[in-house]
C-alpha distance (Angstrom), angle and dihedral (degrees) to the residues before:
residue distance angle dihedral
M1 . . .
N2 3.86 . .
V3 3.82 119.4 .
V4 3.80 133.7 -169.7
I5 3.93 117.1 -155.2
F6 3.72 117.0 178.4
G7 3.69 139.7 160.0
P8 3.86 137.9 129.2
P9 3.77 124.6 -54.2
G10 3.85 109.8 -67.7
A11 3.87 94.2 17.2
G12 3.78 89.4 126.2
K13 3.85 97.4 -105.0
G14 3.86 90.6 140.3
T15 3.89 93.0 49.2
Q16 3.80 91.4 48.7
S17 3.78 93.2 42.6
D18 3.78 89.1 52.9
N19 3.81 89.7 52.8
I20 3.84 94.7 50.2
V21 3.83 89.6 44.4
K22 3.68 92.7 57.7
K23 3.78 97.6 42.0
Y24 3.75 98.1 43.0
N25 3.84 102.7 28.6
L26 3.79 96.6 -117.4
Y27 3.67 133.8 156.1
Q28 3.88 112.3 -117.3
V29 3.87 113.1 -132.8
S30 3.87 102.5 -163.2
T31 3.82 110.9 176.1
G32 3.88 86.9 -162.3
D33 3.86 88.9 55.7
L34 3.72 93.5 46.0
L35 3.82 91.7 49.0
R36 3.87 93.8 44.9
N37 3.95 88.4 49.5
E38 3.82 89.3 54.8
V39 3.81 90.3 49.7
K40 3.80 92.0 44.5
N41 3.77 93.4 50.2
K42 3.76 88.8 48.1
T43 3.98 93.9 -129.8
D44 3.84 118.8 166.9
V45 3.78 87.0 -104.3
G46 3.81 90.7 48.8
K47 3.75 91.4 57.1
V48 3.80 91.6 53.4
I49 3.89 89.5 45.6
E50 3.89 92.6 51.9
N51 3.74 90.6 52.3
I52 3.88 92.0 50.1
I53 3.75 95.5 45.7
S54 3.81 95.8 44.2
K55 3.87 85.8 64.5
G56 3.85 92.0 52.1
D57 3.60 92.6 -108.6
F58 3.90 129.1 127.1
A59 3.80 123.6 -108.0
T60 3.82 111.2 -102.3
D61 3.81 121.1 -90.7
E62 3.87 89.7 -115.7
I63 3.84 91.5 57.8
V64 3.79 93.5 43.8
N65 3.87 94.5 45.0
D66 3.73 92.6 49.4
L67 3.86 90.0 54.5
I68 3.74 91.9 45.4
K69 3.68 95.5 48.3
K70 3.90 90.6 61.1
V71 3.79 91.3 56.1
I72 3.77 95.8 45.1
F73 3.70 94.2 54.0
D74 3.89 93.9 46.6
P75 3.84 101.7 113.3
N76 3.80 91.3 -148.3
K77 3.77 91.3 62.0
K78 3.84 98.5 44.6
N79 3.78 111.4 139.4
K80 3.81 90.9 -5.7
L81 3.81 101.3 91.4
I82 3.72 132.2 122.1
F83 3.86 111.4 -169.7
D84 3.82 107.5 -145.9
G85 3.80 112.7 -164.2
Y86 3.77 93.7 -11.6
P87 2.97 129.8 137.4
R88 3.90 100.6 43.8
S89 3.74 97.1 160.8
L90 3.85 140.1 36.4
T91 3.75 89.3 -111.6
Q92 3.84 89.8 53.0
A93 3.92 90.8 47.1
E94 3.73 90.1 53.0
N95 3.68 94.8 43.8
L96 3.81 88.8 52.2
D97 3.73 93.0 54.0
V98 3.94 91.6 49.0
L99 3.73 90.9 49.2
L100 3.65 94.9 48.3
N101 3.61 91.8 47.2
E102 3.76 92.9 50.2
S103 3.78 86.9 52.8
H104 3.72 95.2 47.1
Q105 3.84 95.3 -112.4
K106 3.75 136.6 113.3
I107 3.84 140.6 -163.5
D108 3.80 111.0 -96.1
F109 3.86 99.9 -177.5
I110 3.93 132.4 20.3
F111 3.76 118.1 -166.5
F112 3.82 125.9 -173.2
L113 3.68 116.5 -164.3
N114 3.75 103.8 -152.2
V115 3.98 109.4 -160.1
K116 3.74 132.2 171.6
K117 3.77 118.1 -117.4
E118 3.94 90.0 -117.1
T119 3.75 90.3 58.7
I120 3.77 92.3 49.4
I121 3.74 92.5 53.7
K122 3.84 91.5 52.4
R123 3.68 92.5 48.9
I124 3.76 95.3 46.6
E125 3.63 92.9 50.2
K126 3.81 91.1 50.2
R127 3.88 91.0 44.3
K128 3.78 91.8 52.0
I129 3.82 90.2 55.7
L130 3.85 94.2 44.9
E131 3.78 100.0 39.4
N132 3.81 106.0 18.4
R133 3.69 90.9 -141.9
A134 3.89 112.3 -175.1
D135 3.92 91.0 -140.3
D136 3.79 92.5 55.8
N137 3.77 98.2 88.7
L138 3.82 105.4 137.0
S139 3.83 99.8 -129.9
T140 3.67 91.3 45.7
I141 3.86 90.9 49.7
L142 3.86 91.3 49.9
K143 3.79 88.9 51.1
R144 3.77 89.9 49.6
Y145 3.66 90.6 46.3
D146 3.85 93.5 53.4
T147 3.76 89.5 44.4
Y148 3.62 94.0 47.6
M149 3.86 93.6 51.2
E150 3.86 90.2 50.3
T151 3.79 95.6 49.0
T152 3.79 97.8 38.8
E153 3.75 97.2 57.0
P154 3.80 90.9 84.5
V155 3.95 89.9 47.6
L156 3.87 88.3 52.7
N157 3.84 92.2 51.0
F158 3.92 89.0 44.6
Y159 3.80 93.9 50.5
S160 3.91 103.8 30.3
K161 3.76 90.8 67.0
K162 3.82 88.8 62.8
T163 3.80 122.3 93.6
N164 3.89 92.7 -131.3
F165 3.77 93.6 58.1
Y166 3.80 121.0 112.5
E167 3.81 126.1 -175.8
I168 3.92 111.0 -154.2
D169 3.66 127.7 -167.9
G170 3.63 101.9 -113.6
D171 3.78 96.4 -169.3
Q172 3.66 89.6 75.2
K173 3.84 125.1 101.6
I174 3.92 114.8 -80.7
D175 3.79 94.2 -109.7
E176 3.79 92.9 49.6
I177 3.81 91.5 52.8
S178 3.78 92.1 44.9
T179 3.91 90.3 51.1
K180 3.80 90.2 51.9
I181 3.72 93.5 50.2
E182 3.75 93.5 46.4
E183 3.76 89.6 50.3
I184 3.81 89.8 54.5
L185 3.89 94.5 45.1
S186 3.79 91.2 50.1
V187 3.75 97.0 59.8
């Protein structure tokens, strides 16, 4: 199966994706991880990404789509993907449908973790202490949250009309969210 899980920065997408990956033997496609790996490996694209992210902006659709395409067309990962934080824009959502269609795949489940800004702030502050992530600067996160909510509305509209779309209250505890997701996946 292929799953999309999206929500604002700090919504718990990574945590929920990790749980799904372990339980259902899927491959996690985290745009954040893909982008951070490019930066870490100091590729030409990584240098561009680093400059964009340091300003609190998102990497361009073109950059993200190119990284995603490589994963989708990997035969070892066919129909075993969970997209964590992708798509973030209508262009990315449409691109994902095209790429999956070209590779004879589809999205089976779409989860939107809807989380209040106050909850995000608490989670990011805790994550910064625990993981010491460079991209967890509070002012940067708040800018990313506002940008995310603005750019994601068309994605929500695009997906919410589909029968495999599920909005989940992301303010709940981690295990409550996991239980809800597992109930849906096991139907």
